[in-house]
N, C-alpha and C positions, 0 to 999 in steps of 0.2 A: 573083672568079674563078670563071667558069662550069664547068660539068662537062667541056663540050666544050673549053674552055682547058686545064684540067688534063689530060685525056688527051692533047691535043696535046704539052702540055709534056713530059708523062712518056714519050711516044712518043718525042720528039726525043732525050730524055736516056737511053733504054735502048735504042734501037734497035728496040724492037717497033712492030710495026704497030697503028694505031688501033683497026682492027676487032677484033684479039685483046684489047686492053684494055677495049674496050666490051663485049664477051661475057663476059670473066672478070668484070666488074663487075655485069651483069644476072645471072649465075649466083650471085655473093655475095649480092646483095642477096635473091634468091629463097629462098637458104638461111636468111638472116637471118629473113625475113617467115615462113618455116614454122614458125618455132620457138614462135609463139603458140599455133599448133594443137597443137603436141607437147607443150606443158606446160599443159594444161588441168587443174587440180586436179580428181581423180576420174574422169578420162577417160583413162586410159593410152594412149600412142601403141604400136600394134603394128609398124607400118612408115611410112616416110615417103620421099619424093625430092624435087627441087627444086620440083615442081608438084603434089605430090599427098601425103595422109595417109591412113593407116589407123587409126581409133580403135576403141576397146572399145565405145563407145556412141555414139549419134546425136550430131552437132555440133549446138549450138544455132542455133535459127533466124535469129538476129541476124548470124552469119558466112555464112549461105547466100543467094546472089543472083546476079543477073546483072550488077551493078556491078562495075568495076575493083577488085581486091583481095579480091572476095568468092569464097568457095568454090562450086563446083558439085556437087550432091549427086549421087553416081553409086548404082547400084543396091546395097543393101545386101547384105552376105556374112553368112553365119550359121556360125561355127566350131564350132557344137556338133554332136555326133555322134549 
């Protein structure tokens, strides 16, 4: 059974609209996917959202790029006074 078939079946049984279920699934997947960045040993996570993470050290280059699933490096912040 495909994801679309699953969503359609759940929509029929719960009375929810398909678009609500799809958006919930996308948000849940984003939260799961961000965990690999939040749990890097030796690089504590300061803050995260469904599409971003602030770490105490630079992210390894293997995670940065323009491909789907890779992170975009934003300007670095300095929290030192």
